[in-house]
N, C-alpha and C positions, 0 to 999 in steps of 0.2 A: 303566499303573501300576507296571510292574516298573522303569521309569527313575526314577520318583519316589522309589521306595523305595531304590534304588540311590544317587541322590543324597544323600538324608536320611542313610543310612549312612556316605557319604562325608565329609559334613560333620561329623557326630558323632566320627568317627574324628580328623578333623584338630583338632577343635576340644579333645579330650582329650590331644593330644600337648602335652609341656612342651616350651617354646622359649622365646626371648628376643623381646618385643615392644617397640614405643617409644610412649611416652604423650607425646603432643603437646600441650603447653598455649599458649593463646593469651591473653595479657593486654594489652588494647588493640591497638596496634601491633607489640607484641612476642611472638615466638614462642620456646619453650623446650622442648627435647625432653629425654626422659630416658629410659633404658633400663631394663625391669623383666625380669629374667632368669631362666630355667627356672620358668616358669608355664604354666598353661592359658591359653586364651583368656579364659574365663570369670573366672578369678584376676586376668589382667590388666586385664579391663574394671572389675571389682569396686574394685580399685586406683586405677584412673586416670580413670574417666569421672565427671566432675563438674564444675559450674560456678556461678558465684555473682558477688559483686562485692567488690572490696577498695577502700577509700577512693573509692567512686565509679566505679571503674574494671570494668569486667565481663571475667571470664575463664571460658575454657570449655577442658576437657581432655578427649581423647579418644585411643583407643588407635589406633595407626596400624599396621594390619596387614600391609600390602604397602610396607614400607619397606626 
């Protein structure tokens, strides 16, 4: 139980740190990367994670944490 609690605290501590994240978007066969600077993981996720369709071509954007 102590290990689970320690892991949860570690994840929360890392998630609240402000740092730079990469937002990776894929539009069909194209890939585009953008840097979101000095934000928490939650803020980066809110700004970046989305998907949809433009002129019949699907796109999907996700935060790439380990890049």
